[in-house]
C-alpha positions as CSV (number, residue, x, y, z in Angstrom):
1,M,-20.6,-10.2,18.0
2,G,-18.7,-8.8,15.0
3,A,-19.1,-5.3,13.7
4,V,-21.7,-4.8,11.0
5,K,-20.5,-3.1,7.8
6,P,-22.6,-0.2,6.6
7,K,-24.5,-0.8,3.4
8,G,-22.3,-0.3,0.4
9,A,-19.1,-0.7,2.3
10,A,-16.3,-2.4,0.4
11,M,-15.4,-5.9,1.4
12,G,-11.8,-6.8,2.0
13,V,-8.9,-4.8,3.4
14,N,-7.6,-1.4,2.4
15,A,-4.3,0.0,3.4
16,Y,-1.8,2.8,2.9
17,I,1.8,1.7,2.5
18,L,4.4,4.4,3.5
19,I,7.6,3.9,1.6
20,Q,11.2,5.1,2.0
21,T,13.3,5.0,-1.1
22,E,16.9,5.3,-2.2
23,V,17.8,8.9,-3.0
24,G,16.4,9.9,-6.4
25,R,14.3,6.8,-6.8
26,A,10.9,7.9,-5.6
27,N,9.4,8.5,-9.1
28,D,10.7,5.1,-10.3
29,V,9.0,3.5,-7.3
30,V,5.7,5.3,-7.9
31,L,5.7,4.1,-11.5
32,A,6.5,0.5,-10.6
33,A,4.0,0.4,-7.7
34,R,1.1,1.7,-9.9
35,V,1.2,-1.5,-12.0
36,V,1.1,-3.9,-9.1
37,P,-2.3,-5.6,-8.9
38,G,-4.3,-4.3,-6.0
39,V,-2.6,-0.9,-6.0
40,S,-5.2,1.8,-6.5
41,A,-2.9,4.9,-6.2
42,A,0.7,5.7,-5.7
43,H,2.2,9.2,-5.1
44,E,5.4,10.9,-4.2
45,V,5.2,12.8,-0.9
46,T,7.4,14.9,1.3
47,G,8.4,14.2,4.9
48,P,10.0,11.1,6.4
49,Y,8.5,8.9,3.6
50,D,9.0,9.4,-0.1
51,V,6.0,7.5,-1.5
52,I,2.6,6.6,-0.3
53,V,0.6,3.7,-1.9
54,R,-3.1,2.9,-1.5
55,C,-3.9,-0.7,-2.0
56,D,-6.9,-3.1,-1.7
57,A,-6.8,-6.8,-0.9
58,E,-9.4,-9.5,-0.1
59,S,-7.9,-10.3,3.3
60,V,-5.1,-9.4,5.6
61,D,-3.1,-12.4,4.4
62,D,-3.5,-11.2,0.8
63,L,-2.4,-7.8,1.8
64,G,0.7,-9.3,3.4
65,R,1.5,-11.3,0.3
66,M,1.1,-8.1,-1.8
67,V,3.4,-6.1,0.4
68,V,6.1,-8.8,0.8
69,G,5.7,-10.4,-2.6
70,A,5.3,-7.4,-4.9
71,I,5.7,-4.0,-3.2
72,Q,8.9,-4.7,-1.3
73,K,10.5,-6.2,-4.4
74,V,10.3,-2.9,-6.3
75,P,13.8,-1.7,-7.0
76,G,14.7,1.4,-5.0
77,I,12.6,0.7,-1.9
78,T,14.5,0.6,1.4
79,R,11.7,0.4,3.9
80,T,7.9,0.1,4.1
81,L,5.3,0.7,6.8
82,T,1.8,-0.8,6.2
83,C,-1.1,1.0,7.7
84,P,-4.4,-0.9,7.3
85,V,-7.6,1.2,7.2
86,V,-9.9,0.7,10.1
87,N,-13.7,1.3,9.9
88,F,-15.3,1.8,13.3
């Protein structure tokens, strides 16, 4: 049997995308990512990644299309790591 979602839980898939950018391009990437449909937040961060993006999609396939078709095409991005949110 599949897991039962708690009342009021959002449907679909939520994920954080950790992004490495070219030197000096983090702010440009944040601004470009914020206008991608499905992106709910984008911030510059410190550490091994330069930007973190929160996104929402209807399915894992839609999430993949968003990452490959929109996020990875933003100029200045060199690498992404997608971390889907799990709800146990």
